N, C-alpha and C positions, 0 to 999 in steps of 0.2 A: 794467434799470439803475435804481439808486436815484435819488430826486429831489434837489432843491436845498434841502430843509428840514432843520432840526435834527432833527426826529423821524425822518428817514430814516437818520441816521448816529449818533444818540446810543446810549448803552448804557442800556437800560431797567432799572428796579429796581436802582439802584446800592447798593453795600454801605453800610450806615449803622451808627452807634453813637449813644449818648446823650452829652450833655455831661458826665455824671458818670463816664463810663468813664475808667479810669486810663490813663496813657501806655503802660504795658506791655500792657494790654488792647488799646488801639488799634494798637500796633505788631504784636502777634501776629495780630490780625484782618487787618491788611494783608498780612502774610507768608502766612498760611493761605489767604486769598482771592486772593492774587497781584494786589493793587492797590497803587497809590502814594498814594491819597487816599481819605478817608472823608467822607461827608456826615454832619453832626451834626444829629440830630433829637431834639427833646424832645416826646414825643407825636407829633403830626402836624406840628409846626411846625419849619421849617428855621431853625436858629439859627447854623450855622457849617459850616466845612470845615476839615479838618486833613490835612496832607500828611506823607509820610515825612520830608521835610526839616524840617518844623516839629518833629517829635519828636526828630530828631537834634540840633537846635540848642536844645532845651529845657534849662533849667538855669541856674545862676548865671552871671553875666557875667564873673566873675573866677575864676582857678584858683589864686590865691596863698593859701596857708594853709588849704586846705579839707581836711576829713576825708572820705576816700573812703567810709567806712561811712555817715556822715551824708548825704553827697551821694547815694549810692545809695538810701537810705531816702527822702530828699526827692523824688527823681525817681519812685520807685515810687508815691508818694502823690499826685503831680500828676495833674490831670484834663485831659481834652480841653478843657474850658471855659477853662482857664488858658492854653492854647497856640493854640487854634483861631483862624481868621480869623472874626470875628463878622459876621453879616448879609452873607454873600457876595453878589456880583452874581449875578443869575440871568437866564435867558432862557426865552422861550416855546418850546414845541415847534413852533409854527407859524412861527417866525422863520427867516430864510434862513441858510444856512451863511456867507455873506458877512457878515451882521450879527454872527454869533457870532465869526467871525475878527476882525472890526474891534473888537468889544468886548474880546476877549482882548488884541489888540495895543495898543489905546489904554490899557488898564489894567494891562498887563504881568502878565497872569495866564494860566494854562494850563488852567483848568477852569471850567466853568459848570454849576451845577445847572440842570436843565431842569424847568420848572414848567408845570402846567396849572391856572391860577388859583393857589390856595394849596397845591396838592397836588404833591409831588415825583413826577415820572414818569421821570426819567432823569438822565444826566450826559453832557456832551459835553466832550471834551478836545481839545487841539491835535493829538494823535495821530489822533483821529477825523477831523479836518479834513484832515490830511495824507493819510490813507487815502482820503478822498473825492476829493481832488485826483489822487492817483496812479491810482485806479481809473478816473476819468473820462478821464485822458490816455492810458491804455493800452487803453481799450475801442474 
């Protein structure tokens, strides 16, 4: 049976992109890798996180009088940097699952990059915590 720590339930080596990746590149990376969020790294530095919903909601705030060709062109040129959540909250791999769950609840987020010092080692999501709970209750 797995333990009570983040490292026991996280997904190691999460899918990453750079902040210069375009939104179409980010979108197709998510689709091809079957993930709903990407960690944004510039070099070895964690700079952000982007979700499928972030991409879906990107673009102008008004739809009155827009030109579809210009809009499509603008969206294709937008980068992850423009849409990502900058400097996301992180958690240590040695933290407890309860600490991760509490941090997610308190901050109304569903994902935490998992760090070992300044090095990204994984990602933990609310789905991972649900899975841990279910596995523990059914064992």
